[in-house]
C-alpha positions in Angstrom: 86.7 99.5 79.3 83.9 99.6 77.2 81.1 102.8 77.3 78.3 100.8 75.3 79.5 100.0 72.1 82.8 102.2 72.4 86.0 100.1 73.8 88.0 102.8 75.3 90.4 100.2 76.5 91.5 96.9 74.9 93.1 94.1 76.8 95.7 96.8 78.0 97.9 95.6 80.7 100.6 97.3 81.7 103.1 97.3 85.1 105.3 99.8 87.3 107.9 98.2 89.1 109.5 99.6 92.7 111.4 102.7 92.5 110.8 103.1 88.9 109.6 106.1 86.5 107.2 104.8 83.9 105.8 106.7 80.9 102.4 106.1 79.3 102.1 108.4 76.2 99.7 108.3 73.0 98.0 110.6 70.7 95.1 112.5 71.9 92.0 109.9 72.3 94.1 106.8 72.8 92.6 106.0 76.3 95.1 107.5 78.6 92.8 109.1 80.9 90.3 106.1 80.9 93.2 104.1 82.1 93.9 106.3 85.1 90.5 106.6 86.2 90.4 102.8 85.8 93.3 102.9 87.9 92.9 105.1 90.6 89.1 103.7 91.0 87.2 106.5 89.5 85.7 104.1 86.6 85.3 100.3 87.5 86.6 97.9 84.5 84.5 96.2 82.3 86.5 93.3 82.4 90.3 92.8 84.1 91.6 93.5 87.5 93.8 96.4 89.3 96.5 95.2 91.5 98.3 97.6 93.9 101.3 95.9 95.8 100.1 92.6 94.5 96.6 93.0 96.1 93.5 93.1 93.9 91.8 96.1 94.7 89.3 96.2 91.5 86.2 97.5 92.4 86.8 99.6 95.6 87.0 103.2 96.1 89.7 105.5 95.4 90.1 106.2 99.1 91.0 102.6 99.9 93.6 102.4 96.9 94.8 105.3 98.6 95.4 103.7 101.9 96.6 100.9 100.1 99.3 103.5 98.6 98.3 104.7 95.6 98.3 108.2 94.8 97.2 110.5 91.8 97.6 114.1 90.1 95.1 115.7 87.9 95.8 117.6 84.9 94.3 120.5 86.7 95.5 121.4 90.0 92.9 121.4 92.5 94.1 123.6 96.2 93.3 125.2 99.1 93.7 128.8 97.8 93.9 130.6 101.4 96.7 127.4 102.6 100.1 127.6 102.6 102.2 125.2 100.9 103.3 123.5 104.2 99.7 123.3 104.8 98.9 121.4 101.6 101.3 119.1 102.9 100.5 118.6 106.6 96.5 118.0 105.3 97.9 115.4 102.8 99.9 113.6 105.7 97.2 113.6 107.8 94.7 112.3 105.7 97.0 108.9 105.3 98.6 108.7 109.1 96.1 110.9 111.1 92.6 110.5 109.6 91.1 111.6 113.5 92.1 114.9 113.2 91.3 115.9 109.5 87.4 117.2 110.7 89.4 119.7 113.1 91.4 120.4 110.7 88.9 120.9 107.8 86.7 123.1 110.1 90.4 125.5 111.3 91.9 125.7 107.9 93.0 129.0 108.8 95.1 127.7 111.6 95.7 124.4 111.7 96.9 122.5 114.8 100.7 121.9 115.3 101.7 119.3 113.1 103.5 116.2 115.5 107.1 115.5 115.1 106.5 112.9 113.0 104.9 115.2 110.4 107.4 118.0 110.6 110.1 115.6 109.6 108.6 114.4 106.6 106.6 117.8 105.3 110.0 119.5 105.8 111.9 116.3 103.9 109.5 116.8 100.8 109.3 120.5 100.8 113.4 120.2 100.1 113.4 117.6 97.8 111.0 119.2 95.8 112.8 122.8 96.3 110.0 124.5 97.9 111.6 126.3 100.9 111.4 129.7 99.6 107.7 129.4 99.5 106.7 126.9 101.9 104.8 129.4 104.3 103.2 131.3 101.3 99.7 130.6 100.3 99.5 128.9 97.1 97.0 131.6 95.6 100.1 133.4 94.7 102.1 131.0 93.5 102.9 130.3 89.5 101.5 127.1 87.7 104.8 125.6 88.0 105.2 125.5 91.4 101.3 124.4 92.3 102.4 121.7 90.5 105.0 120.8 92.4 103.2 121.3 95.6 100.2 119.1 94.2 103.2 116.3 93.4 104.3 117.2 97.0 100.9 116.5 98.8 100.5 113.3 96.4 103.8 112.1 98.3 102.7 113.1 101.4 99.9 110.6 101.8 103.2 107.8 102.1 102.4 106.4 98.7 104.0 103.0 96.8 102.9 104.4 93.3 101.7 107.6 92.3 100.1 108.5 88.9 100.7 111.7 87.2 98.7 112.8 84.6 100.3 115.6 82.6 102.2 117.4 85.3 104.2 119.5 82.6 101.1 120.6 80.8 101.4 124.7 80.4 104.5 124.9 81.8 107.6 126.6 80.2 111.2 124.8 79.9 112.4 126.1 82.9 109.5 125.2 84.9 109.2 121.7 83.3 113.1 121.0 84.0 112.6 122.0 87.5 109.4 119.5 87.9 111.4 116.4 85.9 114.5 116.8 88.1 112.0 116.6 91.3 110.5 113.7 89.8 113.8 112.0 89.4 115.0 112.9 92.9 111.7 111.6 94.2 112.3 108.0 92.3 116.2 107.8 93.3 115.7 109.1 96.7 112.1 108.1 98.0 112.1 104.6 96.4 108.5 105.4 95.1 106.9 104.5 91.5 105.8 107.3 89.1 103.8 106.5 86.4 103.8 109.4 84.1 101.1 110.2 81.4 102.4 113.2 79.2 102.2 114.9 76.0 105.6 116.2 76.0 107.0 113.0 74.7 110.7 114.6 74.3 110.6 114.9 78.4 109.2 111.2 78.8 111.9 109.7 76.6 114.4 111.6 78.7 113.1 110.8 82.2 111.5 107.2 82.0 113.3 103.6 82.1 110.5 102.2 80.3 107.9 103.8 78.3 104.2 102.1 77.1 102.2 103.9 74.0 98.5 103.6 73.4 96.9 103.8 70.8 93.0 103.9 70.0 92.5 102.0 73.6 95.1 99.2 72.6 98.9 98.9 73.4 101.2 99.4 70.6 104.4 99.3 71.8 106.8 98.6 75.4 110.3 99.4 76.0 113.2 101.8 76.4 113.1 105.4 75.2 115.5 104.2 72.3 113.3 101.3 71.0 110.1 103.7 71.5 111.9 106.9 69.6 112.7 104.7 66.5 110.1 102.0 66.5 108.3 102.1 63.5 104.5 101.6 64.8 105.1 104.5 67.2 105.8 107.2 64.2 102.9 105.9 62.4 100.4 106.4 65.2 101.7 109.6 66.4 102.8 111.0 62.4 101.1 108.7 60.1 104.1 107.1 58.9 103.7 103.9 57.0 104.9 101.2 59.4 106.1 99.1 56.0 108.4 102.4 54.8 109.3 103.9 58.7 112.6 101.6 59.5 114.9 104.5 59.3 112.5 106.9 61.0 115.0 107.1 64.3 116.8 109.3 62.2 114.5 111.9 62.0 115.1 112.7 65.9 112.3 112.2 68.9 108.9 111.1 68.2 106.6 114.2 68.9 102.6 114.1 69.0 100.4 114.8 66.2 98.1 117.6 66.4 94.4 117.5 66.5 
C-alpha cells in the first residue's frame, strides 16, 4: 500500500486460519491500521489481493466483505447511545440476515420491531457468551468503556462473520476489564469457531491469548510464529526496544516484549 512516495505496507502477507486467535503487533507507525483498512475495504491496495474465505474481494466495498463474512471493530467504539445492549445485537443480526427490516428499524430505533425466534436465540447466546446478561436491557450510554467494548465485539459477532478484525479492543481498559474481554475472545474462538485477528498494543495479552503472531515494523513483516518464538526473537526485540539484533540472542531472559514509547 503506497501513498505517493510513502510505502505504508511492503509485500505484507498474512493469514488467519479457521477458529484461531491470531495477533498482529508492531510499534506505532508500523502499518497495522493501514493493513486493517486494506483488509476491510476502506482502502484499495496499490498491489496485491485480499481473500475472504478463499474468494478475492479486492476492490469490493466493506458492505460486500461483511456479507462474505468479514467484520471488524474500531479503536473508538461507535454506538447508538439511546439503544440497549440487546437492541445493538438485534440490529447487527438484521444487518446480515434481515436487511429489509433495517429501514423500518432505523426510523423506530426507540422501539425496534419484536425480533423473530432465530434472532432471540442468537442474540441471547451472544449475551451469555460475553457475560452481558446483567446489562442486556441497559442503554449503552451508561456503561463503562470495558463493557461497551464487549458490546462492540458482540455486535460484530451478531453479523454472522467467519473472521473478525479487532482494532485495539483492550485500549483504555483496566486489568479486570482487559481480562474479562480476553476471556470472552478465547470463548468466542472455542465456542463459536470464529477466527479473530487482534491488533493490540498490550503485547503481554497478545502473547498470552494468541496461537500465532505476526510482527510489523515500518510496513514490513519482520517475524511470524508462536508466542514463545516472538517473545525471544532478537529482530522483534530490536524493533520494540532498539536492541542490536546481533547482540540480542539472550533477549528472552529479559521477560516479555513491551512496546517502545513514541
